[in-house]
N, CA, C and O of each residue as an XYZ file, in Angstrom:
320
protein
N     -32.160     95.787    198.275
C     -31.873     95.292    196.783
C     -32.925     94.093    196.853
O     -33.160     93.468    197.887
N     -33.459     93.883    195.754
C     -34.544     92.878    195.640
C     -33.881     91.891    194.486
O     -33.192     92.290    193.547
N     -34.134     90.927    194.680
C     -33.282     89.622    193.933
C     -34.535     88.820    193.411
O     -35.305     88.396    194.273
N     -34.837     88.552    191.982
C     -35.523     87.570    191.809
C     -35.161     86.228    191.599
O     -34.299     85.959    190.763
N     -35.919     85.042    192.496
C     -35.307     83.819    192.788
C     -36.208     83.045    191.864
O     -35.792     82.441    190.876
N     -37.264     83.089    192.182
C     -38.483     82.002    191.212
C     -37.944     80.205    191.239
O     -37.687     79.439    190.311
N     -37.931     80.017    192.722
C     -37.144     78.533    192.802
C     -38.432     77.679    193.807
O     -39.156     78.323    194.565
N     -38.523     76.448    193.676
C     -39.469     75.806    194.425
C     -39.256     76.048    196.050
O     -38.123     76.276    196.474
N     -40.587     75.980    197.087
C     -39.851     75.819    198.415
C     -40.753     75.096    199.261
O     -41.909     75.097    198.838
N     -40.599     74.599    200.126
C     -41.565     73.629    201.030
C     -42.003     74.737    201.953
O     -41.283     75.690    202.248
N     -43.363     74.529    202.436
C     -43.964     75.749    203.063
C     -44.480     75.217    204.240
O     -44.616     73.993    204.228
N     -44.807     75.812    205.265
C     -45.954     75.195    206.482
C     -46.750     76.635    206.560
O     -46.455     77.823    206.689
N     -48.030     75.763    206.395
C     -49.449     76.787    206.382
C     -50.444     76.429    207.247
O     -50.590     75.311    207.741
N     -51.111     77.369    207.417
C     -52.609     77.303    208.280
C     -53.551     77.958    207.441
O     -53.519     79.069    206.911
N     -54.572     76.861    207.422
C     -55.693     77.088    206.779
C     -56.984     77.604    207.770
O     -57.568     76.848    208.547
N     -57.264     78.848    207.608
C     -58.376     79.154    208.885
C     -59.865     79.807    207.707
O     -59.994     79.545    206.511
N     -60.606     80.505    208.402
C     -61.594     80.655    207.673
C     -61.820     81.744    206.588
O     -62.736     81.955    205.793
N     -60.481     82.439    206.892
C     -60.048     83.992    206.049
C     -58.909     83.424    205.161
O     -58.312     84.291    204.522
N     -58.579     82.434    205.027
C     -57.772     81.743    204.056
C     -56.693     81.105    204.306
O     -56.753     80.227    205.167
N     -55.791     81.290    203.826
C     -54.231     80.714    204.016
C     -53.269     81.709    204.633
O     -53.279     82.912    204.376
N     -52.368     81.055    205.541
C     -51.567     81.958    206.116
C     -50.321     81.067    206.291
O     -50.251     80.196    207.158
N     -49.387     81.332    205.446
C     -48.018     81.096    205.554
C     -47.086     81.487    206.891
O     -46.942     82.624    207.341
N     -46.496     80.265    207.403
C     -46.068     80.406    208.732
C     -44.296     80.294    208.439
O     -43.629     81.269    208.788
N     -43.629     79.182    207.847
C     -42.500     79.353    207.757
C     -42.332     78.440    206.346
O     -43.199     77.744    205.817
N     -40.998     78.654    205.923
C     -40.771     77.913    204.564
C     -39.435     77.425    204.521
O     -38.603     78.022    205.204
N     -39.047     76.351    203.773
C     -37.527     75.935    203.299
C     -37.386     76.362    202.373
O     -38.327     76.470    201.587
N     -35.860     76.878    202.018
C     -35.462     77.302    200.764
C     -34.178     76.535    200.756
O     -33.302     76.919    201.531
N     -33.964     75.581    200.045
C     -32.402     74.994    199.987
C     -32.282     74.206    201.377
O     -33.199     73.492    201.781
N     -31.137     74.380    202.046
C     -31.206     73.906    203.422
C     -31.518     74.948    204.458
O     -31.645     74.566    205.622
N     -31.659     76.245    204.162
C     -32.092     77.156    205.132
C     -33.796     77.473    205.305
O     -34.548     77.674    204.352
N     -34.179     77.467    206.673
C     -35.319     77.337    206.965
C     -35.900     79.035    207.347
O     -35.134     79.849    207.862
N     -36.879     79.264    207.111
C     -37.065     81.051    207.432
C     -38.358     81.178    208.272
O     -39.307     80.773    207.600
N     -38.694     81.552    209.377
C     -39.580     81.658    210.159
C     -40.356     83.023    209.862
O     -39.831     84.108    210.111
N     -41.511     82.919    209.369
C     -42.411     84.069    209.022
C     -43.087     84.845    209.964
O     -44.074     84.390    210.541
N     -42.534     86.305    210.251
C     -42.761     86.988    211.322
C     -44.106     87.514    211.025
O     -44.961     87.323    211.890
N     -44.466     88.191    209.869
C     -45.527     88.920    209.342
C     -45.664     88.918    207.992
O     -44.837     89.163    207.114
N     -47.033     88.549    207.924
C     -47.511     88.645    206.177
C     -47.918     90.162    205.967
O     -48.787     90.707    206.647
N     -47.287     90.719    205.076
C     -47.532     92.167    204.948
C     -48.464     92.797    203.608
O     -48.585     94.002    203.386
N     -49.058     91.740    202.814
C     -49.569     91.783    202.075
C     -50.252     90.320    201.331
O     -49.578     89.295    201.430
N     -51.194     90.275    200.812
C     -51.670     89.164    200.250
C     -52.735     89.226    199.169
O     -53.787     89.772    199.501
N     -52.625     88.694    197.769
C     -53.769     88.793    196.741
C     -53.729     87.623    195.906
O     -52.810     86.811    196.007
N     -54.734     87.481    195.034
C     -54.631     86.235    194.240
C     -54.722     86.556    192.506
O     -55.071     87.633    192.022
N     -54.496     85.875    192.078
C     -54.459     86.391    190.500
C     -55.040     85.016    189.563
O     -54.309     84.029    189.480
N     -56.096     85.026    189.026
C     -56.435     83.864    188.070
C     -55.760     83.449    187.260
O     -55.259     84.238    186.459
N     -55.493     82.030    187.165
C     -54.504     81.637    186.113
C     -55.074     80.641    185.351
O     -54.876     79.568    185.923
N     -55.769     80.477    184.194
C     -56.422     79.338    183.737
C     -57.393     79.081    184.672
O     -58.065     79.989    185.161
N     -57.565     77.602    185.045
C     -59.031     77.302    185.836
C     -58.360     77.135    187.185
O     -58.703     76.199    187.908
N     -57.192     78.201    187.657
C     -56.976     77.888    189.059
C     -56.308     79.316    189.573
O     -55.929     80.157    188.758
N     -56.220     79.474    190.750
C     -55.698     80.849    191.416
C     -54.145     80.634    191.715
O     -53.474     79.612    191.859
N     -53.902     81.704    191.745
C     -52.119     82.012    192.304
C     -52.489     82.929    193.360
O     -53.184     83.907    193.087
N     -52.025     82.671    194.743
C     -52.090     83.335    195.795
C     -50.427     83.846    195.908
O     -49.408     83.203    195.655
N     -50.578     85.150    196.353
C     -49.441     85.675    196.295
C     -49.198     86.385    197.754
O     -50.078     87.067    198.278
N     -47.924     86.160    198.355
C     -47.784     86.680    199.797
C     -46.278     87.430    199.946
O     -45.142     87.038    199.682
N     -46.759     88.582    200.444
C     -45.193     89.260    200.794
C     -45.082     89.009    202.274
O     -46.069     89.263    202.965
N     -43.965     88.528    202.848
C     -44.190     88.260    204.113
C     -42.579     88.818    204.576
O     -41.829     89.202    203.679
N     -42.074     88.835    206.135
C     -41.036     88.994    206.179
C     -40.824     88.279    207.679
O     -41.680     87.962    208.505
N     -39.282     88.134    207.730
C     -38.770     87.664    208.826
C     -38.084     88.725    209.553
O     -38.511     89.876    209.458
N     -37.006     88.439    210.310
C     -36.306     89.496    211.278
C     -35.836     90.163    210.253
O     -36.154     91.350    210.315
N     -35.040     89.814    209.088
C     -34.015     90.378    208.506
C     -34.544     90.791    207.022
O     -34.470     91.945    206.601
N     -35.050     89.774    206.332
C     -35.467     89.678    205.115
C     -37.092     89.996    204.593
O     -38.053     89.703    205.304
N     -37.209     90.530    203.473
C     -38.777     90.278    202.590
C     -38.850     89.464    201.589
O     -37.925     89.532    200.779
N     -39.855     88.550    201.361
C     -39.944     87.604    200.472
C     -41.187     87.679    199.875
O     -42.250     87.880    200.463
N     -41.032     87.521    198.755
C     -42.553     87.223    197.998
C     -42.645     85.750    197.609
O     -41.776     85.183    196.946
N     -43.715     85.190    198.049
C     -44.102     83.778    197.618
C     -45.159     83.743    197.085
O     -45.886     84.729    197.205
N     -45.624     82.559    196.287
C     -46.597     82.074    195.332
C     -47.120     80.689    195.875
O     -46.313     79.810    196.179
N     -48.175     80.546    195.966
C     -49.194     79.156    195.770
C     -49.890     79.133    194.715
O     -50.815     79.915    194.497
N     -49.462     78.109    193.847
C     -50.501     77.801    192.791
C     -51.538     76.744    193.017
O     -51.050     75.621    193.145
N     -52.996     76.822    193.108
C     -53.853     76.015    193.232
C     -53.888     75.039    191.896
O     -54.549     74.013    192.055
N     -53.448     75.165    190.975
C     -53.446     74.108    189.949
C     -52.278     72.959    190.154
O     -52.477     71.903    189.554
N     -51.447     73.035    190.705
C     -50.620     71.680    190.974
C     -50.252     72.012    192.510
O     -49.593     71.104    193.016
N     -50.484     72.954    193.259
C     -50.286     72.801    194.795
C     -49.031     72.981    195.259
O     -48.515     72.392    196.209
N     -48.447     73.985    194.418
C     -46.909     74.312    194.576
C     -46.577     75.405    195.153
O     -47.457     76.265    195.182
N     -45.459     75.683    195.683
C     -45.257     76.951    196.302
C     -44.150     77.410    195.731
O     -43.397     76.451    195.561
N     -43.631     78.492    195.313
C     -42.234     79.056    194.918
C     -42.064     80.570    195.490
O     -42.903     81.451    195.681
N     -40.696     80.536    195.684
C     -39.914     82.000    196.439
C     -39.760     82.637    195.046
O     -39.009     82.082    194.245
N     -40.311     83.582    194.750
C     -40.420     84.792    193.753
C     -39.296     85.609    193.979
O     -38.479     85.748    193.069
N     -39.128     86.201    195.123
C     -38.567     87.292    195.311
C     -37.749     87.428    196.996
O     -38.201     86.988    198.053
N     -36.641     88.064    196.814
C     -35.869     88.136    198.271
C     -35.306     89.747    198.094
O     -34.609     90.200    197.186
N     -35.841     90.414    199.246
C     -35.454     91.475    199.471
C     -34.510     91.695    201.022
O     -35.067     91.514    202.105
N     -33.410     91.999    200.947
C     -32.653     92.284    202.386
C     -32.223     93.583    202.535
O     -31.643     93.927    203.564
């Protein structure tokens, strides 16, 4: 079942020559270690880009978004 969340999160990332890779994030009091990025794509929004990542830990799948206009991360969806 997929649940729409759309809440801000704090995200640990690495920047490489290939782009941005999320490693872990904190949502509320919970911390999630990302085991795999399954899909990544971008979308132009005004004068910025939004990077979308489908990621998973050992149990759940998440959809994350990074908005370059304000450098904010959001948890968009959770599937368990």
